[in-house]
C-alpha positions, 0 to 999 in steps of 0.5 A, spaced: 063 737 632 063 741 625 069 745 623 067 752 622 071 755 616 071 762 614 074 766 608 077 773 608 077 776 602 076 783 599 078 788 593 076 795 590 069 796 589 065 799 583 061 804 588 062 804 595 055 803 596 054 797 593 058 790 594 060 789 586 068 788 585 071 793 580 075 787 577 074 780 580 081 778 577 084 782 583 080 780 589 085 779 594 084 772 598 087 773 605 086 766 607 082 761 610 081 761 618 078 755 623 074 760 627 071 767 627 076 770 632 082 769 627 078 771 621 076 777 624 083 779 626 085 778 619 079 782 616 081 788 621 088 788 619 086 788 612 081 793 613 085 798 617 091 797 612 086 800 606 083 805 610 085 811 605 081 808 599 074 808 600 073 803 595 076 798 598 072 793 602 074 786 605 069 781 607 068 775 612 065 769 608 062 763 613 064 757 609 060 753 614 053 756 612 054 754 605 053 747 606 047 743 608 050 738 613 043 734 612 044 733 605 048 727 602 054 729 599 058 726 593 064 722 593 068 728 591 066 732 598 067 726 602 074 726 605 074 720 610 
């Protein structure tokens, strides 16, 4: 079974109506999580911690959706 990694990250947006970060160097990487449930819990904690700042947003990126599993990989992508 394929592993379903999730990345939780966030930061201050230029405008709360758009997903454009004010400063990419200040993006907060919360962490990588092995399943959606634990990623959601981390996302929720950060979102609640920064609720007073309307420009702060946190996101969950589904890293497993960024790869084409059927496509042949390069040697640097293969671990085993």
